[in-house]
C-alpha atoms as a printed R data frame, in Angstrom:
    type eleno elety resid chain resno       x       y       z
1   ATOM     1    CA   UNK     A     1 146.165 105.295  96.341
2   ATOM     2    CA   UNK     A     2 143.492 102.696  96.977
3   ATOM     3    CA   UNK     A     3 140.359 103.613  98.905
4   ATOM     4    CA   UNK     A     4 139.327 100.725 101.101
5   ATOM     5    CA   UNK     A     5 137.189 100.002 104.135
6   ATOM     6    CA   UNK     A     6 140.080 100.922 106.400
7   ATOM     7    CA   UNK     A     7 139.842 104.492 105.119
8   ATOM     8    CA   UNK     A     8 136.117 104.915 105.752
9   ATOM     9    CA   UNK     A     9 135.376 107.760 108.165
10  ATOM    10    CA   UNK     A    10 132.843 106.862 110.853
11  ATOM    11    CA   UNK     A    11 130.153 109.121 109.400
12  ATOM    12    CA   UNK     A    12 130.457 107.982 105.792
13  ATOM    13    CA   UNK     A    13 128.829 105.377 103.639
14  ATOM    14    CA   UNK     A    14 125.966 103.574 105.329
15  ATOM    15    CA   UNK     A    15 127.220 104.744 108.712
16  ATOM    16    CA   UNK     A    16 130.840 103.762 108.258
17  ATOM    17    CA   UNK     A    17 129.877 100.349 106.899
18  ATOM    18    CA   UNK     A    18 129.263 101.380 103.327
19  ATOM    19    CA   UNK     A    19 129.133  97.817 102.179
20  ATOM    20    CA   UNK     A    20 130.379  96.018 105.244
21  ATOM    21    CA   UNK     A    21 133.294  95.098 103.024
22  ATOM    22    CA   UNK     A    22 136.973  95.484 102.711
23  ATOM    23    CA   UNK     A    23 139.161  96.677  99.887
24  ATOM    24    CA   UNK     A    24 138.297  98.709  96.859
25  ATOM    25    CA   UNK     A    25 134.790  97.323  96.454
26  ATOM    26    CA   UNK     A    26 133.545 100.303  98.448
27  ATOM    27    CA   UNK     A    27 135.723 102.911  96.743
28  ATOM    28    CA   UNK     A    28 133.070 104.002  94.246
29  ATOM    29    CA   UNK     A    29 130.577 104.826  96.965
30  ATOM    30    CA   UNK     A    30 133.190 106.589  99.028
31  ATOM    31    CA   UNK     A    31 134.412 108.745  96.176
32  ATOM    32    CA   UNK     A    32 130.937 109.657  95.013
33  ATOM    33    CA   UNK     A    33 129.685 110.277  98.525
34  ATOM    34    CA   UNK     A    34 132.627 112.467  99.490
35  ATOM    35    CA   UNK     A    35 132.388 114.545  96.328
36  ATOM    36    CA   UNK     A    36 128.626 115.060  96.103
37  ATOM    37    CA   UNK     A    37 127.350 115.117  99.660
38  ATOM    38    CA   UNK     A    38 127.927 118.860  99.885
39  ATOM    39    CA   UNK     A    39 126.914 119.747  96.329
40  ATOM    40    CA   UNK     A    40 123.849 121.946  95.870
41  ATOM    41    CA   UNK     A    41 123.156 121.805  99.593
42  ATOM    42    CA   UNK     A    42 121.706 125.291  99.553
43  ATOM    43    CA   UNK     A    43 118.910 124.549  97.085
44  ATOM    44    CA   UNK     A    44 116.647 123.905 100.078
45  ATOM    45    CA   UNK     A    45 116.448 125.306 103.581
46  ATOM    46    CA   UNK     A    46 117.290 122.337 105.807
47  ATOM    47    CA   UNK     A    47 115.900 124.141 108.825
48  ATOM    48    CA   UNK     A    48 112.381 123.835 107.388
49  ATOM    49    CA   UNK     A    49 110.290 120.817 106.289
50  ATOM    50    CA   UNK     A    50 111.302 119.721 102.815
51  ATOM    51    CA   UNK     A    51 107.921 118.552 101.542
52  ATOM    52    CA   UNK     A    52 106.886 122.114 100.744
53  ATOM    53    CA   UNK     A    53 110.202 123.012  99.094
54  ATOM    54    CA   UNK     A    54 111.247 120.216  96.737
55  ATOM    55    CA   UNK     A    55 108.463 120.863  94.228
56  ATOM    56    CA   UNK     A    56 110.012 124.228  93.418
57  ATOM    57    CA   UNK     A    57 113.340 122.682  92.382
58  ATOM    58    CA   UNK     A    58 111.910 121.932  88.948
59  ATOM    59    CA   UNK     A    59 114.522 120.694  86.490
60  ATOM    60    CA   UNK     A    60 117.146 120.679  89.269
61  ATOM    61    CA   UNK     A    61 115.204 118.142  91.333
62  ATOM    62    CA   UNK     A    62 116.354 114.920  89.664
63  ATOM    63    CA   UNK     A    63 120.033 115.777  90.001
64  ATOM    64    CA   UNK     A    64 119.597 117.140  93.534
65  ATOM    65    CA   UNK     A    65 117.678 114.144  94.868
66  ATOM    66    CA   UNK     A    66 120.397 111.748  93.701
67  ATOM    67    CA   UNK     A    67 123.133 113.669  95.506
68  ATOM    68    CA   UNK     A    68 122.977 112.070  98.985
69  ATOM    69    CA   UNK     A    69 123.540 113.798 102.286
70  ATOM    70    CA   UNK     A    70 124.268 112.342 105.695
71  ATOM    71    CA   UNK     A    71 121.609 114.109 107.713
72  ATOM    72    CA   UNK     A    72 118.046 113.364 108.847
73  ATOM    73    CA   UNK     A    73 115.162 114.675 106.789
74  ATOM    74    CA   UNK     A    74 112.126 116.448 108.166
75  ATOM    75    CA   UNK     A    75 109.050 116.451 105.961
76  ATOM    76    CA   UNK     A    76 106.271 118.128 107.967
77  ATOM    77    CA   UNK     A    77 105.811 120.978 110.432
78  ATOM    78    CA   UNK     A    78 103.509 118.912 112.646
79  ATOM    79    CA   UNK     A    79 105.414 116.647 115.039
80  ATOM    80    CA   UNK     A    80 102.532 114.155 114.977
81  ATOM    81    CA   UNK     A    81 102.345 113.922 111.195
82  ATOM    82    CA   UNK     A    82 106.128 113.774 111.041
83  ATOM    83    CA   UNK     A    83 106.126 110.808 113.430
84  ATOM    84    CA   UNK     A    84 103.778 108.936 111.086
85  ATOM    85    CA   UNK     A    85 106.196 109.391 108.171
86  ATOM    86    CA   UNK     A    86 109.041 107.392 109.720
87  ATOM    87    CA   UNK     A    87 109.556 104.309 111.847
88  ATOM    88    CA   UNK     A    88 112.079 101.883 113.307
89  ATOM    89    CA   UNK     A    89 112.725  98.534 111.639
90  ATOM    90    CA   UNK     A    90 111.401  96.481 114.571
91  ATOM    91    CA   UNK     A    91 108.005  98.204 114.394
92  ATOM    92    CA   UNK     A    92 107.435  96.635 110.987
93  ATOM    93    CA   UNK     A    93 108.202  93.213 112.443
94  ATOM    94    CA   UNK     A    94 106.036  93.700 115.524
95  ATOM    95    CA   UNK     A    95 102.979  94.763 113.529
96  ATOM    96    CA   UNK     A    96 102.984  92.606 110.410
97  ATOM    97    CA   UNK     A    97 104.544  89.310 111.533
98  ATOM    98    CA   UNK     A    98 101.750  88.596 114.084
99  ATOM    99    CA   UNK     A    99  99.209  89.347 111.350
100 ATOM   100    CA   UNK     A   100 100.962  86.942 108.972
101 ATOM   101    CA   UNK     A   101 100.905  84.212 111.638
102 ATOM   102    CA   UNK     A   102  97.245  84.835 112.437
103 ATOM   103    CA   UNK     A   103  96.144  84.810 108.809
104 ATOM   104    CA   UNK     A   104  98.232  81.714 108.129
105 ATOM   105    CA   UNK     A   105  96.564  79.820 110.965
106 ATOM   106    CA   UNK     A   106  93.093  80.955 109.898
107 ATOM   107    CA   UNK     A   107  93.720  79.938 106.291
108 ATOM   108    CA   UNK     A   108  95.163  76.560 107.199
109 ATOM   109    CA   UNK     A   109  92.277  75.655 109.521
110 ATOM   110    CA   UNK     A   110  89.756  76.937 106.980
111 ATOM   111    CA   UNK     A   111  91.282  74.833 104.210
112 ATOM   112    CA   UNK     A   112  91.273  71.841 106.562
113 ATOM   113    CA   UNK     A   113  87.667  72.177 107.708
114 ATOM   114    CA   UNK     A   114  85.786  73.853 104.864
115 ATOM   115    CA   UNK     A   115  84.856  72.588 101.432
116 ATOM   116    CA   UNK     A   116  86.698  75.167  99.346
117 ATOM   117    CA   UNK     A   117  86.821  74.864  95.567
118 ATOM   118    CA   UNK     A   118  88.580  76.987  92.977
119 ATOM   119    CA   UNK     A   119  86.456  78.052  89.944
120 ATOM   120    CA   UNK     A   120  83.283  76.914  91.691
121 ATOM   121    CA   UNK     A   121  81.593  80.206  90.780
122 ATOM   122    CA   UNK     A   122  82.143  79.394  87.100
123 ATOM   123    CA   UNK     A   123  81.641  75.627  86.985
124 ATOM   124    CA   UNK     A   124  81.017  72.975  89.587
125 ATOM   125    CA   UNK     A   125  81.962  70.118  87.310
126 ATOM   126    CA   UNK     A   126  85.547  71.222  86.821
127 ATOM   127    CA   UNK     A   127  86.138  73.076  90.072
128 ATOM   128    CA   UNK     A   128  89.309  72.200  91.990
129 ATOM   129    CA   UNK     A   129  89.175  71.169  95.641
130 ATOM   130    CA   UNK     A   130  91.708  73.084  97.759
131 ATOM   131    CA   UNK     A   131  93.172  71.002 100.589
132 ATOM   132    CA   UNK     A   132  95.079  72.133 103.672
133 ATOM   133    CA   UNK     A   133  98.396  70.848 102.350
134 ATOM   134    CA   UNK     A   134  98.078  73.370  99.514
135 ATOM   135    CA   UNK     A   135  98.662  76.183 101.999
136 ATOM   136    CA   UNK     A   136 102.523  76.182 101.887
137 ATOM   137    CA   UNK     A   137 102.384  76.287  98.087
138 ATOM   138    CA   UNK     A   138  99.943  79.211  98.111
139 ATOM   139    CA   UNK     A   139 102.079  81.004 100.702
140 ATOM   140    CA   UNK     A   140 105.177  80.647  98.533
141 ATOM   141    CA   UNK     A   141 103.208  81.825  95.488
142 ATOM   142    CA   UNK     A   142 102.367  84.946  97.470
143 ATOM   143    CA   UNK     A   143 106.038  85.528  98.225
144 ATOM   144    CA   UNK     A   144 106.909  85.148  94.539
145 ATOM   145    CA   UNK     A   145 104.160  87.595  93.569
146 ATOM   146    CA   UNK     A   146 105.545  90.074  96.081
147 ATOM   147    CA   UNK     A   147 109.071  89.737  94.670
148 ATOM   148    CA   UNK     A   148 107.661  90.738  91.286
149 ATOM   149    CA   UNK     A   149 105.692  93.631  92.800
150 ATOM   150    CA   UNK     A   150 108.823  94.714  94.666
151 ATOM   151    CA   UNK     A   151 110.603  95.124  91.347
152 ATOM   152    CA   UNK     A   152 107.674  96.751  89.532
153 ATOM   153    CA   UNK     A   153 106.961  99.250  92.321
154 ATOM   154    CA   UNK     A   154 110.608 100.153  92.768
155 ATOM   155    CA   UNK     A   155 111.255 100.635  89.087
156 ATOM   156    CA   UNK     A   156 108.056 102.158  87.717
157 ATOM   157    CA   UNK     A   157 106.735 104.048  90.749
158 ATOM   158    CA   UNK     A   158 109.667 104.845  93.022
159 ATOM   159    CA   UNK     A   159 111.961 105.721  90.117
160 ATOM   160    CA   UNK     A   160 109.424 107.413  87.905
161 ATOM   161    CA   UNK     A   161 111.042 110.690  86.873
162 ATOM   162    CA   UNK     A   162 108.514 113.427  87.615
163 ATOM   163    CA   UNK     A   163 108.047 116.225  85.055
164 ATOM   164    CA   UNK     A   164 110.184 119.213  85.975
165 ATOM   165    CA   UNK     A   165 107.175 121.504  85.595
166 ATOM   166    CA   UNK     A   166 104.887 119.566  87.939
167 ATOM   167    CA   UNK     A   167 105.237 120.688  91.559
168 ATOM   168    CA   UNK     A   168 102.869 118.032  92.901
169 ATOM   169    CA   UNK     A   169 104.446 115.036  91.160
170 ATOM   170    CA   UNK     A   170 107.916 116.115  92.284
171 ATOM   171    CA   UNK     A   171 106.625 116.409  95.842
172 ATOM   172    CA   UNK     A   172 104.908 113.016  95.619
173 ATOM   173    CA   UNK     A   173 108.049 111.371  94.277
174 ATOM   174    CA   UNK     A   174 110.123 112.839  97.082
175 ATOM   175    CA   UNK     A   175 107.695 111.603  99.734
176 ATOM   176    CA   UNK     A   176 107.456 108.028  98.473
177 ATOM   177    CA   UNK     A   177 111.098 107.423  97.547
178 ATOM   178    CA   UNK     A   178 113.151 110.488  96.700
179 ATOM   179    CA   UNK     A   179 113.766 111.215 100.372
180 ATOM   180    CA   UNK     A   180 115.466 107.832 100.718
181 ATOM   181    CA   UNK     A   181 117.902 108.525  97.901
182 ATOM   182    CA   UNK     A   182 118.575 112.002  99.255
183 ATOM   183    CA   UNK     A   183 119.291 110.711 102.769
184 ATOM   184    CA   UNK     A   184 120.103 106.988 102.514
185 ATOM   185    CA   UNK     A   185 121.676 107.038 105.995
186 ATOM   186    CA   UNK     A   186 118.516 108.136 107.835
187 ATOM   187    CA   UNK     A   187 117.657 104.911 109.675
188 ATOM   188    CA   UNK     A   188 114.144 106.109 110.514
189 ATOM   189    CA   UNK     A   189 113.239 106.182 106.803
190 ATOM   190    CA   UNK     A   190 114.597 102.850 105.592
191 ATOM   191    CA   UNK     A   191 111.392 100.845 106.107
192 ATOM   192    CA   UNK     A   192 107.808 101.688 105.219
193 ATOM   193    CA   UNK     A   193 105.910 103.331 108.119
194 ATOM   194    CA   UNK     A   194 102.802 101.413 109.293
195 ATOM   195    CA   UNK     A   195 100.446 104.397 108.962
196 ATOM   196    CA   UNK     A   196 100.680 104.751 105.157
197 ATOM   197    CA   UNK     A   197 101.221 100.988 104.797
198 ATOM   198    CA   UNK     A   198  97.882 100.057 106.409
199 ATOM   199    CA   UNK     A   199  95.575 101.251 103.586
200 ATOM   200    CA   UNK     A   200  97.837  99.604 101.009
201 ATOM   201    CA   UNK     A   201  97.843  96.298 102.889
202 ATOM   202    CA   UNK     A   202  94.056  96.500 103.241
203 ATOM   203    CA   UNK     A   203  93.748  97.147  99.518
204 ATOM   204    CA   UNK     A   204  95.782  94.044  98.625
205 ATOM   205    CA   UNK     A   205  93.758  92.004 101.121
206 ATOM   206    CA   UNK     A   206  90.477  93.094  99.523
207 ATOM   207    CA   UNK     A   207  91.868  92.380  96.050
208 ATOM   208    CA   UNK     A   208  92.875  88.857  97.069
209 ATOM   209    CA   UNK     A   209  89.389  88.224  98.471
210 ATOM   210    CA   UNK     A   210  87.788  89.607  95.335
211 ATOM   211    CA   UNK     A   211  89.817  87.468  92.933
212 ATOM   212    CA   UNK     A   212  89.805  84.143  94.803
213 ATOM   213    CA   UNK     A   213  87.833  82.148  97.375
214 ATOM   214    CA   UNK     A   214  88.609  83.643 100.783
215 ATOM   215    CA   UNK     A   215  90.993  81.077 102.294
216 ATOM   216    CA   UNK     A   216  92.715  80.553  98.934
217 ATOM   217    CA   UNK     A   217  93.231  84.246  98.292
218 ATOM   218    CA   UNK     A   218  94.205  85.112 101.857
219 ATOM   219    CA   UNK     A   219  96.802  82.313 101.847
220 ATOM   220    CA   UNK     A   220  98.453  84.018  98.886
221 ATOM   221    CA   UNK     A   221  98.044  87.394 100.570
222 ATOM   222    CA   UNK     A   222  99.715  86.131 103.772
223 ATOM   223    CA   UNK     A   223 102.705  84.947 101.744
224 ATOM   224    CA   UNK     A   224 102.871  88.277  99.960
225 ATOM   225    CA   UNK     A   225 102.723  90.182 103.245
226 ATOM   226    CA   UNK     A   226 105.535  88.048 104.631
227 ATOM   227    CA   UNK     A   227 107.523  88.763 101.452
228 ATOM   228    CA   UNK     A   228 107.018  92.475 102.071
229 ATOM   229    CA   UNK     A   229 108.290  92.155 105.658
230 ATOM   230    CA   UNK     A   230 111.358  90.302 104.403
231 ATOM   231    CA   UNK     A   231 111.893  93.042 101.819
232 ATOM   232    CA   UNK     A   232 111.852  95.767 104.481
233 ATOM   233    CA   UNK     A   233 114.178  93.823 106.777
234 ATOM   234    CA   UNK     A   234 116.628  92.994 103.998
235 ATOM   235    CA   UNK     A   235 116.596  96.604 102.817
236 ATOM   236    CA   UNK     A   236 117.423  97.833 106.317
237 ATOM   237    CA   UNK     A   237 120.206  95.280 106.622
238 ATOM   238    CA   UNK     A   238 121.681  96.281 103.272
239 ATOM   239    CA   UNK     A   239 122.164  99.770 104.708
240 ATOM   240    CA   UNK     A   240 123.242  98.939 108.251
241 ATOM   241    CA   UNK     A   241 124.374  95.329 108.310
242 ATOM   242    CA   UNK     A   242 127.875  93.963 107.799
243 ATOM   243    CA   UNK     A   243 127.483  90.685 105.920
244 ATOM   244    CA   UNK     A   244 130.407  88.325 105.601
245 ATOM   245    CA   UNK     A   245 132.351  88.622 102.366
246 ATOM   246    CA   UNK     A   246 131.280  86.133  99.724
247 ATOM   247    CA   UNK     A   247 127.779  85.611 101.131
248 ATOM   248    CA   UNK     A   248 124.523  86.265  99.300
249 ATOM   249    CA   UNK     A   249 123.747  89.313 101.441
250 ATOM   250    CA   UNK     A   250 127.259  90.650 100.866
251 ATOM   251    CA   UNK     A   251 126.668  90.604  97.112
252 ATOM   252    CA   UNK     A   252 123.222  92.151  97.537
253 ATOM   253    CA   UNK     A   253 124.666  94.944  99.641
254 ATOM   254    CA   UNK     A   254 127.334  95.734  97.061
255 ATOM   255    CA   UNK     A   255 124.605  95.695  94.396
256 ATOM   256    CA   UNK     A   256 122.407  98.082  96.369
257 ATOM   257    CA   UNK     A   257 125.272 100.474  97.008
258 ATOM   258    CA   UNK     A   258 125.840 100.668  93.250
259 ATOM   259    CA   UNK     A   259 122.130 101.426  92.818
260 ATOM   260    CA   UNK     A   260 122.354 104.345  95.242
261 ATOM   261    CA   UNK     A   261 125.644 105.851  94.156
262 ATOM   262    CA   UNK     A   262 126.085 105.060  90.476
263 ATOM   263    CA   UNK     A   263 123.221 103.196  88.753
264 ATOM   264    CA   UNK     A   264 120.015 104.883  89.926
265 ATOM   265    CA   UNK     A   265 118.224 103.766  86.750
266 ATOM   266    CA   UNK     A   266 119.096 100.100  87.205
267 ATOM   267    CA   UNK     A   267 119.390  97.506  89.950
268 ATOM   268    CA   UNK     A   268 115.802  97.655  91.168
269 ATOM   269    CA   UNK     A   269 115.826  94.289  92.933
270 ATOM   270    CA   UNK     A   270 116.288  94.500  96.702
271 ATOM   271    CA   UNK     A   271 115.835  91.003  98.122
272 ATOM   272    CA   UNK     A   272 116.917  89.458  94.829
273 ATOM   273    CA   UNK     A   273 118.356  90.491  91.484
274 ATOM   274    CA   UNK     A   274 116.181  87.912  89.708
275 ATOM   275    CA   UNK     A   275 113.748  90.288  87.982
276 ATOM   276    CA   UNK     A   276 116.553  92.586  86.853
277 ATOM   277    CA   UNK     A   277 117.642  89.832  84.445
278 ATOM   278    CA   UNK     A   278 114.511  89.455  82.240
279 ATOM   279    CA   UNK     A   279 113.810  93.207  82.362
280 ATOM   280    CA   UNK     A   280 117.424  94.010  81.431
281 ATOM   281    CA   UNK     A   281 118.054  96.368  84.324
282 ATOM   282    CA   UNK     A   282 120.851  94.340  85.849
283 ATOM   283    CA   UNK     A   283 123.770  96.420  87.056
284 ATOM   284    CA   UNK     A   284 126.805  95.237  85.087
285 ATOM   285    CA   UNK     A   285 129.517  93.313  86.853
286 ATOM   286    CA   UNK     A   286 132.330  95.655  87.721
287 ATOM   287    CA   UNK     A   287 135.548  95.493  89.614
288 ATOM   288    CA   UNK     A   288 136.745  98.314  91.812
289 ATOM   289    CA   UNK     A   289 140.243  96.881  92.035
290 ATOM   290    CA   UNK     A   290 142.515  99.474  90.485
291 ATOM   291    CA   UNK     A   291 146.246  99.484  90.409
292 ATOM   292    CA   UNK     A   292 148.056 102.295  92.141
């Protein structure tokens, strides 16, 4: 018997819209979800915050964290600290998009009015004058840099397998990404909360100012920050949206479902599969069409 979208229970698979698809393309996720969602559920006490428990799972952690459940996760005892560890998708937009617009305007006007040269600290003879019409190019460069960072962070940080004997690294992994794979249907943990994001954004801003003349570097930073916002929004949509079959987002959603339910060590691109190609982590093309 074929397992298609018509057979999806309301509580299953990305909230009943596992891939926003029809037919057998969602069957893998459904089968895996239905068979593993209850496995090893007693390894932790779900009535208590998980952050203090997961480190004790040891060698069982990696298998446990990749067996998803459809329930919210609580990390901390403190309600205040807990509130800082999760957020709604629109909060990301409301905080970072105005900052992107402000920085973009400041950079454009600065490039238009100031005499800004690249490499002027090294040589004045061969320094390059940066004009205002360079801003869109620098902004796009920032977005491209972010797409690369998106891949690198997801693959080498988020999916770093912590040593089974290290309580603290297991706990850290669970906080930064493991919780998402354990509960991929928790909509309050699909985007990066502003509280922990702020110091990271500030760090990238300072790095851009350190490496390049201010308006030049901040133009790239603004593009990178916008790329991050797009990443968070696309990631949320891949879990909760219902893209039309055959569209780019439809294919991305199917790709991301495979990453969650079958290929956790591949498919690290979220907004694009581009970097999975040169790094050879592309999830292989598969068909879920099976004859009865």
